[in-house]
C-alpha angles and dihedrals in degrees: 000000000000113000112212133195109202122209118194145095121194128087094244090070094055090098089062098053091039091053093046090050093056096054118103116238091023120104124189099218100175142002127214111200147133120280114271093005123145089251090053088051088050092051094050091051090052094043094243119149119248116211141178114248091247091054092047091052093049093050091050100046127081135286089034099038089167096148128048112207122174099185143010116222114197125193125156094345097138098200133103116254117199119236089248089058098049092047094055101092119068093238092044125225128306124202124202106212122185099228139059101266139251081036118080102009115179144045104323111034098141095048089047093050091054092044093049089052089238112177097210137026132161146171133281131204109204142169109252111256137193095266136045110298092331102122127118116285118243101174140356137191125194129209137177120249110230120228095250097034114135124203086252091054094050100045098067090037091055095044091049089054087042090055093052092047091050096053089045090051102042097077091047090049094049089051093047095051091042100044107011083231099158119066102172139031113279120241120266112276140177120250103188108319095325124102105243137189126189120194121199116197088037114257118242114235120246099239090195091068094047120124126190139216128207138231105260127222132196089261091063088070098061108121119238100205091198088074119092118266094250092058091051090047088053091049090053090053095041097047094044116150098001138056085003123196122272146176136163128264096254093050092046092051092050093046093050091052095241110173099202127068130253111275101230093036121198098011092060103033097089098036108128117246123197114211109222106179136010141168140181123248124224088274094051093253115148112247120195111217101176141359143172125228116218107278095007142092131274108275137175124258088250091054090049093048091048094049103038109025127062121232 
């Protein structure tokens, strides 16, 4: 029986903890998560204790040794873990990261992949290292990014693939740590429909090839209307649902080449507008499908034009 402590919080990592919980000979002994998170609710429903990292460490260390944990699994946790912490379990700590490392390390790999117009992305299972997402790679699966995929489409898809990859890899990892049975990388294989590679021993990352993503803020979503329509469309898909993309009514009217003024003039011109959904027509022109004026409901472009632009 492998005893697992799971670290994670958001709803898109629920496939991982759900898959782990369904595997015979695997027991989720503890969960480390944010208060009131989807993962905390899952743990409560399944009667699994939720602990702070400090409490977990105290329970695992001598002389207490109250809790026997074989491995830490980290997915969407979002907090730094010290090397002392990740080294506590006998099988170490594995992280599920939604990119093909060393590409797109950091906090926003999926959003950045969509924003960059990448054609493929994937998921990596890695040993936790000393830096950000820099540990040796144990397994990877690659997928194609569809033309209309948003970040919110891709995240659960990637963590669902990551969950299946994890449960496939864990017995191999346990055997490798216990018996040092594998002495070379395994050949590429297919796990479901995804191209999958498993590396035992783990493959060190080529740090010279590393690229990095940044922590996004709401201001990153402000639209620069001088950019081509396809870039703004990618922004809309990348920043869905957060931070979203936004502008103000005056800028929106100007960018959409409306010839008539805003109905309620100065008072409305600077009201913020969140663009909800866009697409490109056959000529590549940006079409706004739906939007949300500050303080209002989501409306279609036609409703906006009828309510805020004169004919």
